C-alpha positions in Angstrom: 0.0 0.0 0.0 1.4 3.5 -1.1 1.5 5.7 2.0 1.7 9.5 1.4 2.1 12.2 4.1 0.2 15.5 3.8 1.7 18.4 4.9 -0.6 21.6 4.8 0.0 25.5 6.0 0.2 29.0 4.7 4.0 28.4 4.0 4.3 32.1 4.6 7.4 31.5 4.0 8.4 27.8 3.7 11.5 27.5 6.0 13.9 24.6 7.1 11.8 23.8 10.1 9.1 22.5 7.5 11.8 20.8 5.2 13.6 19.0 8.1 10.3 18.1 9.6 8.9 16.5 6.3 12.2 14.8 5.8 12.3 13.3 9.1 8.8 11.9 9.1 9.1 10.5 5.7 12.1 8.3 7.1 10.7 7.5 10.5 7.1 6.7 9.1 8.4 5.0 5.8 6.6 7.3 3.6 6.5 7.1 0.1 6.2 10.9 -0.7 5.2 14.0 1.4 3.0 16.5 -0.3 3.2 20.0 0.4 -0.1 21.7 0.3 -0.4 25.4 0.4 -3.2 26.7 1.7 -5.0 29.6 -0.2 -7.3 30.9 2.3 -6.8 29.4 5.8 -9.8 29.6 8.0 -7.9 29.5 11.3 -5.8 32.5 10.1 -5.7 36.0 8.9 -5.5 36.1 5.1 -1.7 36.6 4.3 -0.5 39.5 2.6 1.8 37.7 0.4 -0.3 36.1 -2.4 -1.0 32.5 -2.6 0.8 32.3 -6.0 3.9 33.6 -4.4 3.6 31.4 -1.4 3.2 28.3 -3.7 6.1 29.4 -6.1 8.2 29.5 -2.8 7.3 26.1 -1.9 7.9 24.7 -5.4 11.2 26.3 -5.2 12.1 24.7 -1.8 11.2 21.4 -2.6 12.4 21.0 -6.0 15.6 19.1 -5.5 14.0 16.5 -3.2 12.2 13.5 -5.0 10.5 12.6 -1.7 8.7 15.8 -1.7 5.6 16.7 -4.2 3.8 19.8 -4.8 -0.3 19.5 -4.5 -2.0 22.7 -5.6 -5.5 21.7 -5.2 -6.2 24.4 -2.4 -4.9 26.9 -4.6 -7.8 26.1 -7.1 -10.4 25.7 -4.5 -12.7 28.8 -4.0 -13.5 29.7 -0.4 -12.0 28.5 2.8 -9.3 25.8 2.7 -10.8 23.4 4.8 -9.0 20.0 5.6 -11.9 17.9 4.9 -12.5 19.1 1.5 -8.7 18.4 0.7 -9.0 14.6 2.0 -12.4 14.2 0.4 -10.7 15.5 -3.1 -7.7 13.0 -2.5 -9.6 10.3 -1.7 -11.6 10.7 -4.9 -8.2 10.9 -6.8 -6.2 8.3 -5.1 -8.9 5.7 -4.2 -9.3 3.6 -1.1 -5.9 1.8 -1.1 -3.5 4.6 -0.7 -2.6 5.3 3.1 -3.0 9.0 3.6 -0.8 10.5 6.8 -1.9 13.9 7.8 0.9 15.5 9.5 -0.4 18.1 12.4 1.6 19.8 15.2 0.5 18.5 18.7 -0.2 22.1 19.6 -2.7 22.2 16.9 -4.2 19.0 17.9 -5.4 20.9 21.1 -8.1 22.6 19.1 -8.7 19.7 16.3 -12.4 19.5 17.7 -13.0 23.2 16.8 -11.9 22.1 12.8 -14.8 21.8 10.4 -16.4 18.2 10.2 -13.5 17.2 12.3 -14.8 14.0 13.3 -14.8 12.7 9.9 -11.3 13.4 9.3 -9.9 10.2 11.0 -12.3 8.1 8.3 -10.4 9.7 5.5 -6.6 9.4 7.0 -4.1 9.0 9.5 -3.0 11.6 11.7 0.8 12.0 12.7 1.3 14.4 15.4 4.5 16.1 15.6 6.1 16.6 18.9 9.4 18.5 19.3 11.4 16.9 22.1 11.8 20.1 24.1 8.3 21.1 23.9 5.2 20.1 25.5 1.5 21.2 24.7 0.4 24.4 26.6 -3.1 23.2 27.0 -4.6 19.9 28.2 -6.9 18.0 25.8 -10.5 18.5 26.0 -12.1 14.9 27.3 -13.7 14.6 23.8 -10.0 14.9 22.4 -8.6 12.8 24.8 -11.3 10.0 24.2 -10.6 10.3 20.5 -6.8 9.8 21.2 -7.1 6.9 23.3 -9.4 5.3 20.6 -7.2 5.9 17.9 -3.6 6.0 19.2 -1.1 3.9 17.8 2.9 3.3 18.4 3.2 0.8 15.5 4.1 2.7 12.0 3.0 -0.5 10.4 -0.4 0.3 11.4 -0.2 3.3 8.8 0.8 0.9 6.0 -1.6 -1.9 6.6 -4.9 0.2 6.7 -5.6 3.3 4.8 -7.2 5.5 7.6 -8.1 5.5 11.4 -4.8 5.6 13.6 -3.3 8.5 15.5 0.2 8.2 16.0 2.9 10.9 17.6 6.6 11.2 16.1 9.3 13.3 17.8 11.5 15.6 15.5 14.5 17.7 15.7 13.8 20.9 17.5 14.6 23.5 15.0 13.2 26.9 16.6 12.3 28.7 13.2 9.0 30.2 12.5 7.6 32.1 9.5 6.5 35.0 11.9 10.0 35.5 13.2 11.4 35.2 9.6 8.8 37.9 8.4 9.7 40.3 11.2 13.4 39.7 10.4 13.0 40.8 6.8 10.6 43.4 7.7 13.6 45.1 9.7 15.8 44.4 6.7 17.6 41.6 8.8 18.9 38.6 7.2 17.1 35.1 7.1 20.0 33.4 5.5 20.4 29.7 6.6 16.7 29.8 7.9 15.2 29.7 4.6 16.7 27.9 1.1 18.7 30.5 -0.8 16.7 30.3 -4.0 13.4 31.0 -1.8 15.5 34.1 -0.3 16.3 35.1 -3.9 12.6 34.8 -5.1 11.7 37.1 -1.8 14.3 39.5 -2.5 13.6 40.0 -6.3 9.9 40.2 -5.6 10.3 42.7 -2.5 8.4 40.5 -0.3 8.0 41.1 3.6 9.7 44.6 2.9 7.2 46.6 4.5 
């Protein structure tokens, strides 16, 4: 069974934290590929000032030299909010029921998972890999609803992601890289350098298009 990791986000901009996380998860979970899915209209965030097309170009540039990484533009082509459930339904329609999909999610984001649109249907369309940095602990406790959900679906067996197409939640620790898109934007707005935080070809694109400069 083919196993595909799904990494969504605004990628505003994409940075080495995203890339290293995807690489480590591809190896630890034995993923055949990781799809980067830029969000055009994220429902839980303010609309980015940089256009969806520019953010997508930065993702394409950042992943171009890694054969494990693929670009997925389906959320850019969809009108309205970029709900995860709609992306998963679209992927299932395209890939069928015999492909394992692994939704990559930060453990901090999981604390609010039960506020997501049609959240209870998501586990019926994919697995979930919760990413936990070794030096970080969730700042909020899980609700009783989410604690029960985690208990019902949790596994530490990577093979479970390959023998079934959906239904499991696992947790993976990754190398702690203290890099954030917010901090990068702030640095660039103050004419600082983001070298070694962002791939050089992405930095060149940012500079040539005068992004994040005001």
